[in-house]
VEXROMAR-641398 format. One line per 5 residues: number of its first residue (from 1); their letters; for each residue x, y, z negated of N, C-alpha, C, O. Coordinates in steps of 0.001 Angstrom, whole numbers. Each point is the difference from the previous one (the first is absolute). Layout:
<atoms>
NUM	a	X,Y,Z,X,Y,Z,X,Y,Z,X,Y,Z  ...
</atoms>
This chain:
<atoms>
1	xxxxx	185801,73707,-142039,-309,1348,753,251,-209,1468,952,-620,474  -1960,1235,215,374,4,1433,838,1203,379,-159,1126,-471  953,-1430,1256,1076,1102,370,-531,767,1173,-550,-484,989  807,1835,-1254,-668,887,1085,796,-74,1311,1195,295,-6  -1724,-620,958,530,-127,1427,164,1278,598,-946,785,-62
6	xxxxx	1970,-462,615,347,1418,558,-702,-268,1384,242,-987,694  -1166,2010,-365,-509,-50,1409,1066,789,1049,428,1153,-62  -221,-1992,837,1067,487,1118,-577,541,1087,-54,-715,1000  -460,1971,-943,-766,821,849,1137,301,1284,-323,-205,1169  1507,649,-1500,980,73,956,329,-1070,1108,255,193,1188
11	xxxxx	-334,-1468,-1951,155,-1308,819,-1106,-204,959,138,-417,1149  -1209,738,-1703,-1311,-106,887,13,972,1216,-188,-314,1176  444,1544,-1674,68,1062,999,1139,-46,1165,-137,405,1154  1321,-1010,-1751,1124,-173,1137,-316,-1044,750,125,231,1203  -521,-1389,-1498,-332,-1212,669,-1349,238,842,-123,-584,1077
16	xxxxx	-717,1288,-1471,-1206,383,914,483,1023,1025,-551,-48,1099  1450,917,-1285,827,928,1084,655,-858,1021,-128,256,1197  774,-1194,-1593,1012,-1031,689,-940,-731,879,318,-141,1180  -1431,-338,-1610,-941,-871,847,-561,865,943,-70,-367,1173  -368,1539,-1542,-631,891,1000,895,367,1130,-381,-21,1170
21	xxxxx	1659,381,-1571,722,495,969,531,-1224,959,259,164,1193  -157,-1202,-1769,482,-1138,917,-1256,-325,953,241,-290,1172  -1431,323,-1578,-1267,-132,865,103,957,922,98,-215,1208  -118,1373,-1773,-85,1181,960,901,61,1353,-356,309,1137  1606,-692,-1606,1185,-129,955,-231,-1146,998,178,221,1198
26	xxxxx	-571,-1446,-1632,-109,-1124,840,-1326,328,857,-9,-285,1198  -1119,888,-1812,-1285,302,819,527,884,1083,-142,-343,1174  717,1412,-1479,394,909,1015,717,-332,1026,-217,514,1098  1322,-1553,-1318,607,-775,1039,-1007,-748,959,119,98,1222  -1032,-787,-1764,-918,-823,704,-994,678,979,-405,-395,1093
31	xxxxx	102,1621,-1845,-935,969,630,872,485,1429,-436,-88,1148  1576,538,-1495,855,373,1305,128,-1123,938,-323,164,1176  741,-1224,-1576,138,-1272,901,-1280,-281,610,41,-235,1208  -1114,209,-1750,-1336,-218,744,-399,1198,699,-1108,-9,537  1796,987,-462,-466,1394,714,-1199,510,-465,-787,598,735
36	xxxxx	573,-832,-2101,-1385,645,-327,377,1538,-459,998,361,-623  -2031,390,1086,249,1602,-143,-128,654,-1506,-164,1217,-92  236,-1996,-1024,-262,264,-1343,1211,-475,-797,672,-964,368  -391,1729,-1566,966,-532,-830,-854,-555,-1300,-1218,166,-54  1839,-732,-823,-625,-748,-1129,-750,1124,-840,-1035,-314,-587
41	xxxxx	1538,1656,507,-764,838,-749,-1163,224,521,-952,117,-772  744,-4,2187,-1195,202,687,-1023,-1216,-169,-1218,102,-150  2019,-1343,210,-990,-1121,-191,-418,25,-1525,-1040,-602,-265  1675,1186,-716,-533,219,-1448,-1236,788,-31,-1032,-202,-640  1340,1143,1460,-1308,1077,117,-1156,-764,629,-1119,158,-489
46	xxxxx	1294,-1014,1584,-1007,-705,658,-686,-865,-901,-1222,-140,41  2043,-510,-943,-658,-1038,-812,-857,655,-1136,-1011,-542,-447  1568,1944,-55,-790,786,-947,-1250,362,487,-1025,-169,-661  1043,767,2029,-1185,270,663,-890,-1110,20,-1109,120,-520  1535,-1412,1172,-908,-973,-2,-620,-456,-1286,-1130,-487,-27
51	xxxxx	1913,657,-1092,-658,-600,-1223,-808,1150,-658,-617,-295,-1024  543,1566,1481,-517,1182,-638,-1268,678,1045,-776,825,-482  677,-1174,1664,-542,667,993,-1356,660,-435,-865,-751,-450  624,2023,543,1014,929,414,904,434,-1129,-392,-109,-1161  1629,616,1457,702,592,-1281,373,1446,727,79,246,1204
56	xxxxx	104,546,-2240,385,1379,246,1591,-29,312,790,-790,-518  -503,1676,1347,1610,-99,367,606,538,-1202,1136,-421,-218  -1606,1233,-601,722,620,-1335,47,-1337,-1002,1048,-253,-594  -2123,-514,446,112,-1106,-921,962,-968,490,752,-547,-807  -688,240,2210,834,-878,493,1422,458,-336,849,-779,-434
61	xxxxx	-659,1898,625,1410,736,-299,342,-317,-1385,1070,-576,-196  -1824,870,-795,453,-389,-1511,-162,-1283,-221,656,-436,-946  -1350,-346,1541,71,-1563,-412,1348,-612,632,610,-870,-622  -162,1331,1850,1212,-525,527,1152,673,-507,1120,-443,254  -1277,1443,-930,1050,875,-665,977,620,1126,1219,84,-155
66	xxxxx	-1891,327,1269,682,910,963,-374,1474,191,-1173,367,-60  2085,382,268,-583,1435,110,-861,201,1213,38,-708,1007  -793,1714,-1200,-926,449,999,479,139,1469,-542,-465,1003  1676,1205,-1093,599,62,1294,212,-1263,806,-268,-125,1195  808,-840,-2030,315,-1389,727,-1410,-766,404,-163,-713,991
71	xxxxx	-891,1064,-2084,-1321,-685,353,-527,776,1245,-645,-656,819  809,1717,-635,-601,796,988,746,-628,1304,-764,-269,927  1874,52,-761,796,-455,1116,-463,-1448,363,-67,-391,1165  -262,-412,-2304,-180,-1371,305,-1462,-101,526,-303,-769,913  -563,1566,-1523,-1438,216,521,74,435,1405,-729,-618,778
76	xxxxx	1422,1505,-325,-33,433,1490,387,-1038,785,-646,-342,990  1905,-324,-1439,507,-984,747,-920,-1137,249,-178,-337,1170  -445,-315,-2154,-1005,-1280,-96,-1297,650,930,-521,-713,858  135,1844,-1045,-1180,606,633,256,56,1547,-842,-218,871  2344,598,-663,25,125,1567,309,-1444,715,-157,-165,1209
81	xxxxx	545,-703,-1963,52,-1341,410,-1372,-777,14,-140,-1150,416  -791,1908,-904,-1606,-553,-180,-37,-1190,-855,-703,-986,222  1499,1134,-1210,-150,-1056,-1047,-766,399,-1305,-465,-922,-671  292,2207,251,-860,375,-792,-655,1286,479,437,667,938  -1578,-353,-1690,-1028,1109,465,46,947,-1323,50,-420,-1156
86	xxxxx	-75,1659,1525,74,1106,-989,-1157,934,158,-91,630,1054  -734,-488,-1923,-1013,950,67,-436,608,-1346,274,-604,-1037  -1020,1911,1004,-333,443,-1104,-1024,-707,-956,-948,-573,537  1043,563,-1784,-1031,-688,-643,-1383,894,41,-47,1218,175  -923,-1989,-350,-1518,748,52,-172,686,-870,-516,1084,270
91	xxxxx	808,-1337,-1498,-115,706,-1311,765,1241,58,-504,1030,-447  1823,-1032,1020,893,1229,2,996,-82,962,961,-768,-34  -1262,1716,1034,615,91,1257,1671,12,-243,670,-732,729  -79,1449,-1614,1277,104,-468,668,-1280,-214,1214,-48,199  -1918,-1122,-624,441,-1387,-369,57,-646,1190,-1026,-43,678
96	xxxxx	2204,-561,-218,212,-788,1128,-2,-1302,-381,723,-396,-913  -1590,-439,1624,-78,-1445,-234,574,-890,1075,-180,228,1196  885,-1264,-1662,561,-920,903,-616,-1351,118,-277,-663,-1000  46,224,2301,-400,-1369,134,827,-681,1175,629,596,874  -753,-1902,-1027,811,-695,925,-1033,-279,1401,-1209,-217,-80
101	xxxxx	1904,274,1194,-735,-230,1174,17,-1608,300,537,-736,-828  -1072,241,1904,-5,-1535,270,1503,-277,376,545,-1043,-362  16,1864,991,1465,-56,631,872,-59,-1499,904,-827,-120  -1178,1576,-775,744,83,-1165,24,-1344,-766,1013,-534,-452  -2431,10,365,-249,-1298,-675,911,-867,763,766,-639,-721
106	xxxxx	-635,434,2053,589,-1017,608,1472,85,-360,636,-1011,-300  -105,2209,332,1537,83,-63,350,-306,-1489,1034,-578,-334  -2014,1029,-546,112,-477,-1461,28,-1392,-344,715,-427,-906  -1497,-318,1624,-181,-1520,-114,1328,-501,318,585,-750,-781  0,1180,2055,1193,-594,554,1197,523,-1139,845,-798,-402
111	xxxxx	-870,1916,38,1054,281,-881,-29,-521,-1511,1015,-144,-682  -2181,-91,297,-95,-729,-1206,390,-1621,153,368,-683,-956  -489,265,2109,323,-1347,307,1600,-294,-89,507,-1107,-184  216,2426,368,1346,23,-92,186,126,-1451,872,-775,-394  -1298,1355,-359,98,376,-1502,-39,-1498,-667,878,-459,-732
116	xxxxx	-2232,-289,1189,-84,-1261,-634,1102,-1010,434,380,-851,-804  108,922,1978,1195,-826,570,1215,102,-868,770,-908,-314  -728,2325,-60,1263,251,-791,-8,-480,-1486,1061,-311,-540  -2121,257,-50,-287,-541,-1181,169,-1562,76,664,-632,-821  -1299,93,1839,83,-1413,165,1300,-539,55,256,-1132,-413
121	xxxxx	670,1980,960,1413,-225,317,731,-141,-1332,1010,-696,-101  -1515,1336,-868,691,-104,-1409,-767,-812,-1091,531,-241,-1084  -1988,-239,1444,-592,-728,-757,572,-1088,-656,-106,-177,-1214  787,-653,2073,504,-1246,-518,1003,223,-1283,231,-916,-790  279,2086,678,932,297,-1210,-719,583,-830,709,698,-726
126	xxxxx	-1906,-628,436,-951,801,-863,-839,-1100,-691,-1138,258,-392  1691,-1488,240,-1034,-868,-492,-424,108,-1380,-1018,-547,-425  1866,1313,-330,-534,122,-1525,-774,1345,-187,-184,430,-1139  -281,253,2259,-409,1298,-87,-1627,-106,465,-175,-387,1156  -895,663,-1869,-1008,251,464,-419,1355,470,-374,969,-662
131	xxxxx	532,-1130,2081,-130,1412,876,-1349,599,-170,-102,1223,100  -754,-1820,-301,-1299,533,-92,-239,653,-1294,-583,1084,-7  1002,-1672,-1175,-105,546,-1140,837,1377,-78,-332,1047,-556  1620,-1371,1339,807,1209,-172,-451,1265,832,341,1144,-303  -1169,-1474,1419,-707,1101,695,-965,461,-585,-294,1169,251
136	xxxxx	-489,-1905,-1190,-1011,687,-702,446,947,-1104,-559,1034,-365  1789,-1648,-141,457,859,-1209,555,1337,623,-302,1101,-460  1122,-1277,1522,357,1436,551,-1054,837,665,282,1170,257  -1445,-1634,43,-1166,609,401,-388,922,-1363,-93,1225,-63  -101,-2218,-996,-387,922,-1220,819,897,-437,-485,862,-732
141	xxxxx	1920,-803,1040,849,949,-456,-96,1165,1088,147,1155,-402  -358,-1364,1607,-181,963,946,-1262,826,-277,9,1195,298  -1150,-1785,-878,-1047,716,-186,160,960,-1287,-588,1071,-145  1458,-1634,-726,296,1070,-1264,827,1051,434,-114,1117,-503  997,-1377,1451,951,1072,570,-646,1077,740,293,1188,-134
146	xxxxx	-1304,-1710,1027,-683,867,837,-1196,761,-901,-569,935,564  243,-1201,-1631,-892,580,-739,337,1639,-71,1142,460,21  -2288,269,-104,406,1405,50,884,314,-1422,837,899,-76  -1175,-1774,-976,947,325,-1327,1496,-231,341,819,687,-610  -386,-1581,1518,1350,-196,99,638,776,1289,1189,-174,265
151	xxxxx	-1928,951,453,661,532,1145,761,1309,-368,-506,908,-659  1597,-906,1083,950,953,-370,-204,1118,1100,20,-342,1183  -218,1672,-1530,-265,1180,1019,1298,54,643,1016,-8,-694  -952,70,2101,1253,698,499,242,1372,27,-830,783,461  1799,-465,-875,481,1430,-131,1260,202,786,931,451,-668
156	xxxxx	-715,-655,1794,1357,-258,712,777,1367,-356,1162,-4,-407  -1877,1104,591,791,1316,-142,820,-25,-1379,1182,335,-73  -1969,-781,-1028,647,15,-1404,1286,-949,161,1097,363,-424  -1266,-1436,975,874,-1052,90,1207,633,779,1120,-183,-478  -1235,850,1538,1024,631,831,747,960,-803,1203,152,211
161	xxxxx	-1949,655,-1313,631,1109,-609,914,-766,-1107,1118,431,-284  -1651,-1566,-309,760,-875,-929,1354,-421,412,1015,-13,-696  -1166,-360,2051,1216,-729,649,1182,1365,342,1194,-214,205  -1685,1292,-203,658,1160,404,986,340,-1095,1145,385,237  -1739,-575,-1667,748,329,-1251,1392,-676,38,782,143,-940
</atoms>
């Protein structure tokens, strides 16, 4: 009889968070050191825009799991720097679509070279890990999490009321 193996979702979640936070901390330090005018969250937004051009501001907010206020501030900052372009969608003027500018692509190329250098610095210690397969698996998990079926509606007012009890 094959023993049921317990799926350790907490371990996956915890170590994914640790990896993300370490990369985020190190990348923010590198971006500051290189005097780049963006932070890692804005870099994530620029990568998302590059991969999805155009992408609606609302979809970007949902995908990156940032509130719309933070997304608005990031878009204003990146637009002011001339790194992204924001315009109304042809099909619905209320929808704001984001695209990268040429300067945005250049900055992103440089920033991504820093991300690659970070990974390459730890790569010698990852001999037993197929990083490409791991990436594909995480991508597949992300697609499921981002599907409408799994989106948790935010009801911050309700959460605040629960905390007050």
